[in-house]
SEKOLLUM-764381 format. One record per residue (C-alpha): residue in one letter; x, y, z. Coordinates in steps of 0.02 Angstrom, whole numbers, plus 32768, in hexadecimal, padded with zeros to 4 digits. Layout:
N
aXYZ;...
***
This chain:
263
m3C56ADE6C02B;v3BD5ADECBF7B;v3C14AD94BED8;e3BB9ADA7BE42;l3BD1AD0FBDD8;s3BA4AD0CBD1B;p3B23ACC0BCCD;i3B9DAC20BCA6;d3BFFAC1EBD47;r3B46ABF7BD91;a3B26AB6BBD2C;k3BACAB05BD5E;f3BA8AB2FBE0B;v3AF6AAFEBE1C;a3B2AAA5DBDB3;a3BC0AA4BBE31;k3B5DAA67BEC4;k3AE8A9D6BE80;a3B65A96FBE55;s3B97A979BF16;e3AF8A94CBF5B;f3B46A881BEF6;v3BDDA867BF93;e3BBBA830C012;d3C02A802C0BD;g3C9BA78BC0BC;m3CA3A794BFF4;r3D4DA78ABF95;v3D40A802BF01;g3D86A868BE77;l3D9BA90CBE69;g3D9DA950BDBA;t3DF5A9E2BD69;g3DC1AA75BD2D;s3D77AB27BD48;t3CACAABABD78;a3D0FAA2BBDD6;a3D61AAC5BE3E;w3CB7AACFBE6D;m3C88AA30BEA9;v3D24AA29BF05;r3D00AACEBF41;c3C43AA7EBF90;v3C7CA9FBBFAF;g3D0AAA32C016;e3C6BAA84C066;l3C18A9F6C0A6;v3CC5A9BEC0F4;r3CCBAA54C149;d3C22AA71C15D;h3BD1A9CEC18B;g3C55A95EC1D9;l3C54A8FAC145;r3CE4A880C122;i3D26A836C07D;v3DC0A839C018;g3DE4A88CBF78;v3E60A86CBEF7;p3E79A8F2BE8A;t3EA0A8FEBDCA;s3F3AA971BDB7;t3F87A9C9BE2C;r3F36AA75BE28;t3E87AA0BBE70;a3F01A9A8BEF2;e3F3CAA5BBF45;l3E74AAB5BF3D;a3E41AA12BF81;r3EB9AA3FC00E;d3E7CAADEC028;v3DE6AAA5C03C;g3DF4AA1DC0BF;i3DCFA97CC05C;k3E52A905C084;i3EB8A8D8BFF6;v3EE9A80EBFAE;s3F67A7CFBF1C;l3F04A74FBEA7;d3F67A6CFBEDB;e3F41A6E1BF9B;a3E84A6FBBF72;k3E98A65ABEEE;w3DDEA663BED2;l3D66A707BEC2;d3CA1A706BEF1;l3C96A796BE7B;t3CECA819BE0D;i3CA0A8DDBDF0;d3CEAA937BD5F;g3CC8A9B3BCDE;a3CACA99ABC0D;d3CE3AA05BB70;e3C48A9BDBB10;f3BEAA936BB31;d3B69A8D2BAD5;d3AACA87CBAE4;e3B06A7D4BAEC;f3B98A827BB80;s3C0AA810BB23;l3C8DA8A0BB4B;i3D21A91BBB09;k3D87A948BBBE;g3E36A991BBC9;g3E34AA29BBA2;g3E62AA5ABC36;g3EF1A9DBBC06;a3ED7A949BC83;l3E91A8E8BC2D;l3EF9A82CBC3F;q3EFAA841BD10;e3E3CA872BCF5;k3E15A7E3BC84;i3E81A773BD00;v3E10A7BABD8F;a3D61A793BD5D;t3D9BA6F0BCFA;a3DC8A6CCBDAD;s3D30A6E9BDFF;d3C7BA6A0BE10;q3BFFA74DBDC0;m3C41A7E8BD67;i3BE4A87FBD85;v3C0FA907BCFC;i3BCAA9ADBD30;t3BBAAA33BC8F;d3B53AAB8BC55;a3AC3AAA1BBD0;a3B3DAAF4BB2D;k3BC8AA77BB56;e3B30A9E7BAF2;v3B5FA9B3BA5B;e3B03A973B9C4;n3BB1A90FB978;l3C50A921B9E7;g3CC9A975B9A3;a3CC7AA49B9A8;f3D2BAA36BA42;p3DE3AA26BA07;l3E08A95EBA38;p3EB7A96ABAA7;i3F2CA8DBBA9C;e3FB7A8C3BB1B;v4051A895BADF;i410BA85DBAFB;p4186A8EFBAF3;f41FFA891BA85;g41DFA879B9BF;w4124A8E1B9E6;q412BA929B928;t414AA892B8FC;s4093A865B976;k403EA8F3B919;a405DA8D0B864;l403EA80FB87B;v3F9AA86BB8ED;e3F77A8B6B844;e3F8BA838B7D9;m3F12A7D9B82D;l3E83A840B82E;i3E61A847B76B;s3E17A7B7B77C;m3DA3A7D0B80F;d3CF9A81EB80D;v3D19A8C0B84F;l3D0FA969B7EF;g3DD4A997B813;q3E7DA964B811;q3EF1A9F6B87D;a3F5CA9CCB918;g3F7EAA47B95F;l4007AA32BA04;r3FCFAAA0BA9A;m4040AB35BADE;d405BAB74BBA2;g4083AC3DBB55;d412AAC19BAE3;a4154AB4FBB38;p40EAAABDBB27;f406EAAABBB80;v40AEAA10BC02;t403FA9A1BC5D;d4054A952BD01;e4091A8BCBCBA;g4113A91ABC65;n40D5A90DBBBE;h4084A97BBB33;i3FCDA997BAE0;l3F93A998BA31;d3EF6A9EDBA00;l3E83A98DB97B;h3E20AA22B929;l3DB7A98FB8D9;k3D07AA13B8D2;r3C9CA953B8DE;i3CD0A8C9B921;g3C48A84AB8BD;k3C9BA78EB930;p3CC4A7C4B9C4;r3CE1A70FBA19;d3D45A6D5B958;l3DA7A77BB989;a3DE8A761BA23;l3E18A6B8B9FE;v3E84A6D5B96D;l3EE6A77DB9A6;n3F22A718BA4E;q3F8DA6A5B9D3;v3FF3A72BB98A;p4083A729B9D4;g40C9A7B7BA45;v400AA7BFBA83;v3FEEA7ABBB2E;e3F2EA7D3BB33;n3E90A82DBAE1;g3E1CA890BB23;l3D70A845BAD3;f3D40A7F0BB6F;i3CC0A763BB30;d3C45A6E3BBB9;i3C84A74FBC3F;c3BF6A7C8BC6F;d3B60A792BCE0;k3B17A822BD00;v3B1FA8C6BCB3;v3AEAA97BBD2C;i3ACFAA13BCB5;g3AC4AA9FBD09;f3A70AB2FBCE2;g3A70AC07BD0E;d39E9AC31BD43;g3A09AB8BBDC9;k39B8AB05BD8C;v3A0CAA6EBD74;e39E9A9DABD06;v3A30A912BD37;r3A11A88DBCA9;d3A41A7DEBCE0;i3A84A77DBC44;h3A5CA6C3BC97;e39A0A706BCD8;g3973A76EBC37;a3938A7FCBCB3;s395EA89DBCC8;s392BA8FABD5F;e391AA9C6BD68;d3925AA40BE16;q3964AAD0BE4C;i39FFAB05BEAC;q39D6AB9CBF1C;f3A82ABF0BF46;l3ADDACA0BF98;e3B5AACFCBF4C;t3BACAD39BFFD;d3C10AC9AC03D;n3CB2AC70C047;l3C90ABE7BFA9;f3C80AC5ABF54;r3D31ACBBBF6A;d3DE2ACA4BF0B;l3D75AC84BE70;d3DFEAC69BDF9;d3DF7AC03BD7D;e3E39AB60BD95;
***
């Protein structure tokens, strides 16, 4: 079977492939959610299946759990694992301080819990996700269904005093019904255009009644692995203040490239 990948899928794949090299035998690994993270789960599954890698994975969503089982990764709950060696996940945006916007896939609550319960978080992404200022991508916040319209109004009122360019919040929909997270909550997407002070905003958002968590990941990411459509991959380490480049060679002909529906 030959699959022709788009440049963006090539970029996602090579980032995921490179990040999978950081997974070592015996590790407890947080498995992210989203299309880029799905490539990583496939790559780690290949290491488990073909190279005897022994790990346990903690998925950040039900769909990641299903994919991990399908590719042969043993999964456990975070309560069973207690603490993780590594989490690998995608991002919707990242800046030069490795601050992130996450939650485009609706799994931000589990993703943040898992990432903060890890010794290290690696973000896998393509170059288009790098921004000078966060905020062009709508910022998701998870809210409980009870009184969500009140929570929305309080958030919009609070945003007036924050360093952002927009204050509109919209309820995320799934067809004709509100989107429901794995925890049974709703998502409000904040259309802010630019976030001047992400750290301040993250702290204030979580003080609004009804808000469970926000999609700003501050001081959580340790490495960013950036993929490019030509197979080049760049690894940046915030602690070492350094970056390195590699070239990933691959053939679009093996089992890794089957069933490529976006997770």
